[in-house]
VOPAGU-2260 file (C-alpha; in pm, 1 decimal, decimal comma):
REM VOPAGU-2260
SITE   aa  ch    i         X         Y         Z
SITE  MET   A    0    4238,6    4445,7   -7333,2
SITE  PRO   A    1    4507,6    4174,8   -7307,4
SITE  SER   A    2    4491,3    3895,2   -7554,6
SITE  PRO   A    3    4414,6    3536,8   -7444,7
SITE  ALA   A    4    4768,4    3438,6   -7524,1
SITE  THR   A    5    4899,6    3661,8   -7249,5
SITE  LEU   A    6    4683,8    3483,2   -6992,1
SITE  LEU   A    7    4840,6    3140,8   -7053,2
SITE  PRO   A    8    5134,5    3041,3   -6830,9
SITE  LEU   A    9    5473,9    3068,1   -6977,8
SITE  ALA   A   10    5655,7    2755,7   -7070,0
SITE  ASP   A   11    5919,3    2823,9   -6810,4
SITE  ASP   A   12    5661,9    2836,0   -6531,9
SITE  ILE   A   13    5491,0    2501,1   -6606,4
SITE  PRO   A   14    5767,7    2274,6   -6469,2
SITE  THR   A   15    5784,6    2480,3   -6151,4
SITE  THR   A   16    5410,0    2449,6   -6081,5
SITE  THR   A   17    5407,5    2082,6   -6166,3
SITE  GLY   A   18    5704,2    2019,3   -5939,5
SITE  ALA   A   19    5533,4    2190,5   -5643,8
SITE  ALA   A   20    5215,6    1986,7   -5692,2
SITE  THR   A   21    5416,4    1669,5   -5722,5
SITE  GLU   A   22    5605,0    1756,0   -5405,8
SITE  SER   A   23    5281,5    1825,8   -5215,4
SITE  VAL   A   24    5130,4    1497,2   -5324,9
SITE  THR   A   25    5447,6    1317,0   -5233,1
SITE  ASN   A   26    5453,7    1478,6   -4889,5
SITE  ALA   A   27    5089,3    1393,2   -4830,8
SITE  ALA   A   28    5146,6    1034,6   -4936,1
SITE  ASP   A   29    5448,3    1011,2   -4711,5
SITE  PHE   A   30    5245,7    1160,4   -4421,9
SITE  ILE   A   31    4963,5     916,2   -4476,3
SITE  GLN   A   32    5206,2     628,8   -4513,9
SITE  LYS   A   33    5376,4     719,9   -4190,2
SITE  ASN   A   34    5059,5     779,7   -3985,3
SITE  TRP   A   35    4800,0     542,6   -4129,7
SITE  ALA   A   36    4896,9     277,4   -3880,9
SITE  ASP   A   37    4848,9     517,3   -3590,1
SITE  TRP   A   38    4515,2     633,1   -3728,3
SITE  LEU   A   39    4399,2     279,3   -3776,8
SITE  ALA   A   40    4503,4     186,4   -3424,5
SITE  MET   A   41    4332,2     494,9   -3287,0
SITE  GLY   A   42    4011,6     414,9   -3475,7
SITE  LEU   A   43    4018,3      57,4   -3359,0
SITE  ARG   A   44    4072,1     166,8   -3001,2
SITE  ILE   A   45    3783,0     414,2   -3020,7
SITE  LEU   A   46    3561,7     150,5   -3177,2
SITE  LEU   A   47    3660,2     -99,1   -2908,7
SITE  ILE   A   48    3585,2     155,1   -2633,0
SITE  LEU   A   49    3240,5     227,6   -2774,4
SITE  VAL   A   50    3159,7    -140,6   -2824,7
SITE  ILE   A   51    3263,9    -230,2   -2470,5
SITE  ALA   A   52    3074,2      68,7   -2326,1
SITE  PHE   A   53    2748,0      -9,7   -2502,1
SITE  ALA   A   54    2783,6    -379,8   -2426,5
SITE  MET   A   55    2840,5    -310,6   -2055,6
SITE  ARG   A   56    2548,0     -67,3   -2050,6
SITE  SER   A   57    2316,6    -319,1   -2213,6
SITE  VAL   A   58    2422,8    -603,7   -1984,0
SITE  ILE   A   59    2388,4    -397,1   -1667,3
SITE  ARG   A   60    2047,7    -257,0   -1765,9
SITE  LYS   A   61    1916,6    -604,3   -1851,9
SITE  SER   A   62    2051,9    -743,2   -1525,8
SITE  LEU   A   63    1881,5    -469,1   -1326,9
SITE  THR   A   64    1554,3    -524,1   -1514,6
SITE  LYS   A   65    1562,9    -897,9   -1444,0
SITE  LEU   A   66    1641,2    -835,3   -1078,9
SITE  ILE   A   67    1346,3    -597,1   -1047,2
SITE  SER   A   68    1115,3    -841,7   -1225,0
SITE  ARG   A   69    1224,6   -1117,1    -987,9
SITE  MET   A   70    1152,2    -894,0    -688,9
SITE  ASN   A   71     805,0    -816,1    -823,5
SITE  ARG   A   72     731,3   -1185,3    -887,9
SITE  GLY   A   73     831,8   -1266,7    -531,0
SITE  ALA   A   74     596,9   -1000,7    -399,5
SITE  GLU   A   75     309,3   -1127,2    -613,7
SITE  ALA   A   76     369,0   -1485,6    -497,0
SITE  VAL   A   77     351,8   -1391,3    -128,6
SITE  GLU   A   78      53,1   -1163,5    -179,8
SITE  GLY   A   79    -191,2   -1454,2    -200,0
SITE  THR   A   80     -99,3   -1597,4     141,6
SITE  ALA   A   81    -282,5   -1535,5     468,7
SITE  LEU   A   82     -57,6   -1251,0     582,0
SITE  GLY   A   83      55,6   -1147,5     236,0
SITE  GLY   A   84    -147,5    -831,3     236,8
SITE  LEU   A   85      14,5    -729,9     565,5
SITE  LEU   A   86     373,6    -834,7     522,1
SITE  VAL   A   87     410,6    -754,3     152,1
SITE  ASN   A   88     233,5    -479,4     -39,2
SITE  ALA   A   89     272,4    -568,2    -407,6
SITE  GLU   A   90     209,5    -216,4    -532,3
SITE  ARG   A   91     450,6     -76,6    -276,1
SITE  ARG   A   92     718,1    -326,8    -368,7
SITE  ARG   A   93     658,8    -265,2    -738,5
SITE  GLN   A   94     689,7     112,1    -715,2
SITE  ARG   A   95     989,3      92,4    -484,5
SITE  SER   A   96    1171,2    -156,2    -707,5
SITE  GLU   A   97    1086,9      40,8   -1021,6
SITE  ALA   A   98    1215,2     361,6    -867,1
SITE  ILE   A   99    1535,2     197,7    -745,3
SITE  GLY   A  100    1583,6      28,4   -1083,4
SITE  SER   A  101    1532,8     355,9   -1269,4
SITE  VAL   A  102    1788,5     531,3   -1051,0
SITE  LEU   A  103    2042,1     250,4   -1084,3
SITE  ARG   A  104    1998,0     227,0   -1462,0
SITE  SER   A  105    2039,8     602,2   -1501,0
SITE  VAL   A  106    2348,8     609,3   -1280,6
SITE  ALA   A  107    2502,9     311,3   -1461,0
SITE  SER   A  108    2437,9     464,5   -1804,2
SITE  PHE   A  109    2580,1     800,4   -1698,6
SITE  LEU   A  110    2896,9     649,9   -1553,0
SITE  ILE   A  111    2963,2     409,4   -1838,9
SITE  LEU   A  112    2889,4     647,8   -2125,9
SITE  GLY   A  113    3060,4     941,2   -1953,8
SITE  THR   A  114    3374,3     736,4   -1900,7
SITE  ALA   A  115    3363,0     617,6   -2261,4
SITE  VAL   A  116    3334,9     972,8   -2395,6
SITE  LEU   A  117    3632,0    1085,0   -2187,2
SITE  MET   A  118    3837,6     790,3   -2310,2
SITE  VAL   A  119    3748,7     867,0   -2672,7
SITE  LEU   A  120    3850,5    1231,2   -2630,2
SITE  SER   A  121    4174,9    1116,1   -2472,2
SITE  GLN   A  122    4243,0     893,7   -2774,3
SITE  LEU   A  123    4186,9    1193,6   -2999,4
SITE  ARG   A  124    4461,2    1374,4   -2801,3
SITE  ILE   A  125    4224,5    1643,0   -2674,5
SITE  ASP   A  126    4326,6    1812,8   -2353,9
SITE  LEU   A  127    4060,8    1724,9   -2097,4
SITE  ALA   A  128    4168,9    1967,7   -1825,9
SITE  PRO   A  129    3976,8    2273,0   -1961,5
SITE  LEU   A  130    3676,6    2053,3   -2035,6
SITE  LEU   A  131    3668,4    1909,8   -1685,2
SITE  ALA   A  132    3714,8    2254,5   -1533,2
SITE  SER   A  133    3427,5    2394,5   -1739,8
SITE  ALA   A  134    3210,3    2098,6   -1645,7
SITE  GLY   A  135    3291,8    2154,7   -1278,3
SITE  VAL   A  136    3197,1    2523,0   -1296,4
SITE  ALA   A  137    2876,1    2440,9   -1484,6
SITE  GLY   A  138    2791,7    2173,4   -1229,1
SITE  VAL   A  139    2836,4    2417,1    -941,5
SITE  ALA   A  140    2618,2    2677,0   -1117,3
SITE  ILE   A  141    2345,7    2424,3   -1188,3
SITE  GLY   A  142    2368,1    2296,6    -831,2
SITE  PHE   A  143    2312,5    2645,3    -689,3
SITE  GLY   A  144    2033,8    2724,0    -933,2
SITE  ALA   A  145    1846,6    2396,7    -886,7
SITE  ARG   A  146    1942,8    2316,4    -527,8
SITE  ASN   A  147    1579,5    2254,5    -428,8
SITE  LEU   A  148    1538,3    2006,2    -711,6
SITE  VAL   A  149    1863,3    1832,1    -618,9
SITE  THR   A  150    1757,9    1821,3    -252,4
SITE  ASP   A  151    1420,0    1670,8    -342,6
SITE  PHE   A  152    1582,0    1412,6    -567,3
SITE  LEU   A  153    1845,2    1302,4    -316,2
SITE  SER   A  154    1589,9    1288,6     -33,8
SITE  GLY   A  155    1361,6    1075,9    -248,6
SITE  VAL   A  156    1644,0     837,2    -336,1
SITE  PHE   A  157    1740,1     782,7      27,7
SITE  MET   A  158    1376,1     744,9     135,9
SITE  ILE   A  159    1323,9     473,9    -122,5
SITE  LEU   A  160    1652,1     297,2     -53,2
SITE  GLU   A  161    1590,0     298,5     323,6
SITE  ASP   A  162    1224,8     197,3     276,5
SITE  GLN   A  163    1104,0     462,3     519,9
SITE  TYR   A  164     749,5     435,2     382,3
SITE  GLY   A  165     569,5     295,4      80,6
SITE  VAL   A  166     237,7     276,5     -97,3
SITE  GLY   A  167     -42,1     194,7     145,7
SITE  ASP   A  168     137,4     324,2     455,7
SITE  LYS   A  169     -26,6     588,2     669,8
SITE  ILE   A  170     231,8     846,9     762,6
SITE  ASP   A  171     262,8    1182,1     936,0
SITE  ALA   A  172     506,3    1391,7     734,2
SITE  GLY   A  173     474,2    1705,2     943,5
SITE  VAL   A  174     343,1    1929,3     666,5
SITE  ALA   A  175      68,9    1678,0     581,9
SITE  SER   A  176     -54,6    1337,5     690,5
SITE  GLY   A  177    -249,2    1059,6     523,7
SITE  GLU   A  178    -214,9     738,5     326,0
SITE  VAL   A  179      69,6     713,6      76,7
SITE  VAL   A  180     -67,9     686,7    -276,6
SITE  GLU   A  181     250,8     725,8    -477,4
SITE  VAL   A  182     620,5     758,3    -397,4
SITE  GLY   A  183     834,0     946,4    -647,4
SITE  LEU   A  184    1191,5    1065,5    -657,5
SITE  ARG   A  185    1081,0    1428,4    -619,2
SITE  VAL   A  186     723,7    1428,1    -481,0
SITE  THR   A  187     529,8    1200,7    -245,4
SITE  LYS   A  188     152,6    1187,0    -297,2
SITE  LEU   A  189     -68,5    1146,7      12,5
SITE  ARG   A  190    -444,3    1106,3      50,4
SITE  GLY   A  191    -576,0    1279,6     361,3
SITE  ASP   A  192    -847,4    1161,5     596,3
SITE  ASN   A  193   -1107,9    1374,1     415,7
SITE  GLY   A  194   -1010,2    1246,3      72,1
SITE  GLU   A  195    -785,5    1534,5     -31,4
SITE  ILE   A  196    -460,1    1470,4    -219,3
SITE  TRP   A  197    -138,6    1621,5     -82,2
SITE  TYR   A  198     170,0    1661,5    -299,5
SITE  VAL   A  199     466,3    1685,9     -63,5
SITE  ARG   A  200     816,6    1757,7    -190,1
SITE  ASN   A  201    1064,0    1508,4     -51,9
SITE  GLY   A  202    1308,2    1783,4      40,3
SITE  GLU   A  203    1045,3    1948,5     263,0
SITE  ILE   A  204     994,4    1638,2     477,2
SITE  LYS   A  205    1202,2    1682,1     792,8
SITE  ARG   A  206    1048,3    1398,3     995,1
SITE  ILE   A  207     827,5    1100,8     916,2
SITE  GLY   A  208     598,4     911,7    1149,6
SITE  ASN   A  209     499,9     580,7     992,4
SITE  LEU   A  210     178,2     452,4    1148,3
SITE  SER   A  211     172,7     130,1     945,0
SITE  GLN   A  212     500,6     -40,0    1036,7
SITE  GLY   A  213     553,5    -288,1    1316,0
SITE  TRP   A  214     249,6    -289,0    1541,4
SITE  ALA   A  215       2,4     -47,1    1699,3
SITE  THR   A  216    -157,8     -12,4    2042,2
SITE  ALA   A  217    -530,5      12,9    2110,2
SITE  GLY   A  218    -614,4     183,1    2439,7
SITE  VAL   A  219    -959,1     213,1    2599,8
SITE  ALA   A  220   -1036,6     408,1    2917,7
SITE  VAL   A  221   -1364,5     327,2    3099,9
SITE  GLN   A  222   -1505,5     539,9    3382,7
SITE  VAL   A  223   -1710,0     355,9    3646,0
SITE  LYS   A  224   -1838,1     427,8    3994,8
SITE  PRO   A  225   -1576,3     421,5    4268,3
SITE  THR   A  226   -1788,4     172,2    4459,4
SITE  GLU   A  227   -1758,5    -100,1    4193,7
SITE  SER   A  228   -1560,2    -413,2    4268,4
SITE  LEU   A  229   -1221,8    -414,8    4097,6
SITE  SER   A  230   -1207,8    -793,0    4084,7
SITE  GLN   A  231   -1545,0    -802,7    3910,8
SITE  LEU   A  232   -1429,8    -538,3    3662,7
SITE  ARG   A  233   -1117,9    -739,2    3578,3
SITE  GLU   A  234   -1319,7   -1058,4    3538,1
SITE  VAL   A  235   -1577,2    -899,2    3306,1
SITE  VAL   A  236   -1311,9    -733,1    3090,3
SITE  GLN   A  237   -1116,9   -1058,9    3068,5
SITE  GLN   A  238   -1427,5   -1241,8    2948,5
SITE  VAL   A  239   -1480,7    -975,2    2682,6
SITE  ALA   A  240   -1116,8   -1001,9    2570,3
SITE  ASP   A  241   -1123,7   -1381,8    2548,5
SITE  GLY   A  242   -1441,7   -1376,7    2343,7
SITE  MET   A  243   -1312,9   -1108,8    2108,2
SITE  ALA   A  244    -980,4   -1289,2    2050,7
SITE  LYS   A  245   -1163,5   -1603,1    1931,8
SITE  GLU   A  246   -1385,0   -1433,6    1673,8
SITE  SER   A  247   -1297,8   -1335,6    1319,0
SITE  PRO   A  248   -1160,0   -1093,7    1203,5
SITE  TRP   A  249   -1044,7    -979,7    1545,4
SITE  ASP   A  250    -833,3   -1290,8    1597,7
SITE  GLU   A  251    -598,1   -1164,7    1319,9
SITE  ARG   A  252    -612,6    -798,0    1416,8
SITE  LEU   A  253    -522,6    -864,7    1778,2
SITE  TRP   A  254    -152,0    -941,1    1806,9
SITE  GLY   A  255    -152,1    -977,8    2181,5
SITE  PRO   A  256    -385,2   -1035,7    2475,4
SITE  VAL   A  257    -613,2    -758,9    2594,2
SITE  GLU   A  258    -468,2    -647,0    2926,6
SITE  VAL   A  259    -627,1    -455,5    3212,5
SITE  LEU   A  260    -353,0    -210,8    3302,8
SITE  GLY   A  261    -526,7    -104,0    3622,3
SITE  LEU   A  262    -666,8     217,2    3759,8
SITE  ASP   A  263    -560,3     517,5    3558,0
SITE  GLU   A  264    -739,4     775,5    3771,4
SITE  VAL   A  265    -937,6     772,8    4097,8
SITE  LEU   A  266   -1174,1    1060,3    4183,1
SITE  LEU   A  267   -1452,3    1117,4    4434,4
SITE  ALA   A  268   -1727,5    1051,4    4179,0
SITE  SER   A  269   -1555,2     805,3    3942,9
SITE  MET   A  270   -1254,0     591,1    3871,3
SITE  THR   A  271   -1095,5     516,6    3532,8
SITE  VAL   A  272    -992,4     166,8    3428,6
SITE  LYS   A  273    -737,2     146,3    3143,3
SITE  VAL   A  274    -746,3    -143,9    2895,5
SITE  SER   A  275    -476,8    -195,6    2629,3
SITE  ALA   A  276    -402,2    -439,6    2347,0
SITE  LYS   A  277    -135,3    -480,1    2078,5
SITE  THR   A  278    -291,6    -478,9    1732,0
SITE  MET   A  279    -210,9    -503,6    1365,4
SITE  PRO   A  280     -71,2    -170,4    1235,7
SITE  GLY   A  281    -345,4      59,6    1118,8
SITE  GLN   A  282    -622,3    -137,4    1294,5
SITE  GLN   A  283    -601,8      16,3    1641,0
SITE  LEU   A  284    -903,2     245,7    1591,4
SITE  ALA   A  285   -1127,5     -38,7    1476,2
SITE  VAL   A  286   -1016,3    -254,0    1770,3
SITE  GLU   A  287   -1081,9      30,4    2014,2
SITE  ARG   A  288   -1436,5      85,5    1884,5
SITE  GLU   A  289   -1520,5    -284,1    1899,6
SITE  LEU   A  290   -1367,2    -318,2    2244,5
SITE  ARG   A  291   -1573,4     -25,5    2379,4
SITE  TRP   A  292   -1888,7    -175,6    2229,7
SITE  ARG   A  293   -1832,4    -513,4    2389,0
SITE  ILE   A  294   -1727,9    -371,0    2727,0
SITE  LYS   A  295   -2042,2    -154,9    2737,6
SITE  GLU   A  296   -2265,5    -453,1    2665,8
SITE  ALA   A  297   -2084,4    -669,6    2922,1
SITE  PHE   A  298   -2102,4    -400,3    3190,8
SITE  ASP   A  299   -2473,8    -349,3    3128,6
SITE  ALA   A  300   -2533,4    -723,3    3163,3
SITE  ALA   A  301   -2328,3    -734,8    3486,1
SITE  GLY   A  302   -2498,8    -429,0    3632,5
SITE  ILE   A  303   -2183,4    -216,1    3626,1
SITE  GLY   A  304   -2262,3     145,1    3553,5
SITE  ILE   A  305   -2040,8     347,7    3322,7
SITE  ILE   A  306   -2039,6     716,9    3401,9
SITE  GLY   A  307   -1901,2    1020,4    3229,9
SITE  GLY   A  308   -1783,1    1357,5    3345,8
SITE  LEU   A  309   -2108,3    1437,2    3535,1
SITE  PRO   A  310   -2239,7    1243,9    3836,4
SITE  ALA   A  311   -2503,1     978,9    3775,1
SITE  ALA   A  312   -2873,2    1057,0    3839,3
SITE  ASP   A  313   -2902,9     829,3    4143,4
SITE  ASP   A  314   -2597,4     994,4    4298,8
SITE  ALA   A  315   -2752,6    1341,9    4292,3
SITE  GLU   A  316   -2770,3    1538,8    4605,4
SITE  GLU   A  317   -3049,5    1446,1    4849,6
SITE  ALA   A  318   -3358,0    1667,2    4871,9
SITE  ALA   A  319   -3322,5    1964,9    5100,7
SITE  ASP   A  320   -3470,5    1954,0    5452,7
SITE  PRO   A  321   -3822,7    2108,8    5454,0
SITE  ALA   A  322   -3738,2    2288,2    5777,2
SITE  ALA   A  323   -3459,8    2465,4    5592,6
SITE  ALA   A  324   -3721,0    2670,8    5408,2
SITE  VAL   A  325   -3855,2    2809,6    5742,3
SITE  ALA   A  326   -3692,8    3136,2    5841,6
SITE  PRO   A  327   -3532,5    3149,4    6187,8
SITE  PRO   A  328   -3722,9    3339,6    6463,3
SITE  SER   A  329   -3669,5    3713,5    6452,2
SITE  ALA   A  330   -3635,0    3953,3    6745,7
SITE  LEU   A  331   -3876,3    4185,1    6569,4
SITE  ALA   A  332   -4155,1    3933,5    6619,1
SITE  ASN   A  333   -4175,4    4029,9    6993,3
SITE  PRO   A  334   -4326,5    4381,5    7022,8
SITE  ALA   A  335   -4177,4    4423,9    7373,0
SITE  SER   A  336   -3820,3    4361,5    7257,2
SITE  ALA   A  337   -3573,2    4641,7    7238,2
SITE  GLN   A  338   -3541,3    4593,9    6860,6
SITE  SER   A  339   -3918,5    4635,2    6813,6
SITE  LEU   A  340   -3930,2    4945,1    7037,1
SITE  ALA   A  341   -3635,6    5093,1    6847,0
SITE  THR   A  342   -3818,3    5050,6    6521,0
SITE  SER   A  343   -4150,9    5192,2    6643,7
SITE  PRO   A  344   -4252,9    5520,9    6474,5
SITE  ILE   A  345   -4180,7    5853,2    6647,7
SITE  PRO   A  346   -4509,1    6024,5    6765,3
SITE  PRO   A  347   -4596,3    6359,5    6601,8
SITE  PRO   A  348   -4533,9    6683,7    6801,7
SITE  ALA   A  349   -4820,2    6808,7    7032,9
SITE  ALA   A  350   -5055,8    7092,4    6930,8
SITE  PRO   A  351   -5007,1    7443,1    7078,5
SITE  GLY   A  352   -5175,2    7490,6    7417,5
SITE  THR   A  353   -5157,3    7123,1    7500,8
SITE  PRO   A  354   -5001,1    7068,9    7837,0
SITE  ARG   A  355   -4675,0    6873,8    7820,2
SITE  ILE   A  356   -4587,3    6618,9    8073,0
SITE  THR   A  357   -4236,9    6644,8    8194,8
SITE  LYS   A  358   -4052,5    6457,2    8458,5
């Protein structure tokens, strides 16, 4: 076993080791002295990039939030007016503005922070070409794998931005129809006529029929006898329309005069009179029911009969002639007629021994 003395460095080796360490320290100090200014400038630039990025993100998000709040306050202020419930739906405006604000805030944060990260990596002298290429390939793979989700999201964004429909609207989306309960970026929630809830993906909606925008048309067809006076019909219907337009709530639901369009169909047993009116959107069915009710009462008071698909009772066919039940005279009633003689029975043959008379 070697002695501890043999493990100690020789005296000749100590200056060499010390000189190498001194040289390394000197080189490191020189390297730091030469590059500390660059490092400090790089750090300051990175810090400045991050500060500007977070400041811009905060300012933009607060600006978008204030803008959305102002939009919601405007909707709430108009909601209390006479036509506020028609022209402005506060819940619809709120959801639409919140959805748009969420999308804008997310896009702004992604763009600002993404740009800041790329700038920081550039300051660190990292080659961004492989990173961008990898991100592009990953984006394409994710796009193919989640194309339905991306389609739903983009369709929802454009539907909200274009204000194709909103909360409270009654729409026909093709795959389902009903009243819009909630509008999301991926799914639209509808309540059907029977109370069921439909969850429709925005990417599956190929066409939309909005029944709550603009105005609607109420149409009523009345069948009367073809012998009724057309001038009297027009006068009675006009009286009904004038009275209905002056009463509440029909004075707000009717957006135009009730017009008699004329004869829609003329048959042998009936003729159809068409009545039409422009109404508030979504109120056409209620206006049609009330208009039918009032026209029926007015026609009954004026003695005008409304008929359906079958003829009326007083227009039934007249009773048949009693003589029609008597059979026509028959040739068989005369026993001397050739028909009667032809139908007379043949006499039986004569017995044996009975003389026969021959001509």
